[in-house]
C-alpha positions in Angstrom: 4.1 -1.7 9.0 3.8 0.6 6.0 6.4 3.0 7.5 8.8 0.0 8.1 8.4 -1.2 4.5 9.0 2.3 3.2 12.4 2.3 4.9 13.4 -1.3 4.1 12.3 -4.8 3.7 13.3 -7.3 6.3 14.0 -10.7 4.7 14.6 -14.1 6.0 12.9 -17.3 7.2 9.4 -16.7 8.6 9.4 -13.0 7.4 6.7 -12.2 4.8 8.2 -10.8 1.6 5.6 -8.1 0.8 7.3 -7.0 -2.4 7.6 -10.5 -4.0 4.7 -11.4 -6.3 5.6 -15.0 -5.9 4.8 -14.7 -2.2 1.1 -14.0 -2.8 0.0 -17.5 -1.8 1.9 -17.3 1.5 0.6 -13.8 2.2 -3.0 -14.9 1.5 -2.5 -17.9 3.8 -1.0 -15.7 6.6 -3.7 -13.1 6.3 -6.3 -15.8 6.6 -4.8 -17.7 9.5 -6.9 -16.0 12.2 -10.1 -17.0 10.4 -8.9 -20.6 10.2 -7.9 -20.5 13.8 -11.3 -19.3 15.0 -13.0 -22.0 13.0 -10.7 -24.6 14.5 -11.3 -23.3 18.0 -15.1 -23.1 17.5 -15.2 -26.7 16.2 -12.5 -28.3 18.4 -12.1 -26.2 21.6 -15.6 -25.1 22.5 -14.9 -21.5 21.8 -18.0 -19.3 21.4 -18.2 -15.5 21.9 -21.3 -14.2 23.6 -21.6 -11.3 21.2 -22.5 -13.8 18.5 -25.7 -14.8 20.3 -26.6 -18.4 21.1 -24.4 -21.1 19.6 -26.3 -23.0 16.8 -27.0 -26.7 17.3 -24.8 -28.0 14.5 -21.1 -27.7 14.0 -21.6 -26.6 10.4 -23.9 -23.8 11.3 -21.6 -22.8 14.2 -18.6 -22.6 11.9 -20.6 -20.6 9.3 -21.8 -18.1 11.8 -18.3 -17.8 13.4 -16.9 -17.1 9.9 -19.5 -14.4 9.2 -18.8 -12.7 12.6 -15.1 -13.0 12.2 -15.2 -11.0 9.0 -16.0 -8.0 11.4 -12.8 -8.5 13.4 -9.6 -6.5 12.6 -7.4 -8.5 10.2 -4.0 -9.6 11.5 -1.1 -8.6 9.3 1.8 -11.0 9.5 5.1 -9.6 10.9 7.2 -12.7 11.7 6.4 -16.3 12.2 3.3 -16.4 14.5 3.5 -12.7 15.3 0.9 -10.3 13.9 0.0 -6.6 13.8 -3.7 -5.7 14.0 -4.8 -3.8 10.9 -7.3 -1.8 12.8 -7.1 1.0 13.7 -5.1 1.7 10.6 -2.5 3.8 12.3 1.0 3.4 13.8 1.1 2.2 17.4 -0.9 -1.0 17.3 0.5 -3.8 19.6 2.1 -6.9 18.1 0.2 -10.1 19.0 1.4 -13.7 19.1 -1.0 -16.6 18.5 -1.4 -20.1 17.1 -5.0 -20.4 18.0 -7.4 -17.7 19.2 -7.4 -19.1 22.8 -3.7 -18.6 23.2 -3.3 -15.1 21.8 -1.0 -12.8 23.8 0.6 -9.4 23.5 4.1 -9.6 22.3 5.0 -5.9 22.3 3.3 -2.4 22.7 4.1 -1.5 19.1 6.1 -2.7 16.1 9.2 -0.7 17.0 9.3 -2.3 20.5 8.7 -5.7 18.9 11.6 -5.3 16.5 13.9 -4.2 19.4 12.9 -7.1 21.6 12.8 -9.8 18.9 15.7 -8.7 16.7 17.7 -6.4 18.9 17.0 -3.6 16.4 17.4 0.1 17.5 14.1 2.0 17.7 13.8 3.9 14.4 13.9 7.7 14.6 10.5 7.9 12.9 8.7 6.2 15.8 7.5 7.6 19.1 8.2 5.4 22.2 5.2 4.5 24.3 4.6 2.7 27.5 0.9 2.3 26.8 -0.6 -0.4 24.8 -3.4 0.5 22.4 -6.7 -1.4 22.8 -7.6 -3.3 19.7 -11.3 -4.2 19.0 -11.9 -7.9 19.7 -8.3 -8.9 20.1 -7.7 -7.0 23.3 -10.8 -8.6 24.9 -9.7 -12.1 23.8 -6.2 -11.6 25.2 -7.5 -10.1 28.5 -9.8 -13.1 28.9 -6.6 -15.2 29.3 -8.1 -17.9 27.1 -10.8 -18.7 29.7 -13.7 -20.2 27.8 -16.0 -18.8 30.4 -14.7 -15.3 29.9 -14.7 -15.6 26.1 -18.5 -16.1 26.4 -18.6 -12.5 27.6 -16.6 -11.2 24.7 
């Protein structure tokens, strides 16, 4: 994302404007979306990840524990609409993910250049290296590979 923004700033509807100080509220909202989504899924969709230990007896405690655990998950950086780039590892080549809620997260592209080509018919920039391999991203890859199965999420 940093390399893309060094070469130009895509603008338009559903594109975050990283250089506009008036967009700070939107950017904070977009960067916090995954945390709100996990809270919603924990409280409304029965989502609980096994690595968090036993689910607490109350919704309030479950939401608090989920929020604490979710702070350890790689942040998702908004790219376009509901498409995000994991911020960890902090290097080029992370896959682009699409999600509204945690349980419906999917891979959208192997990397940002592939995403821009597929979504916007943009040529692959010379500063990128094509790849046919998708990088594994902590937490997110396990969630996506569970296919939203609540049973499999319990193992994540």
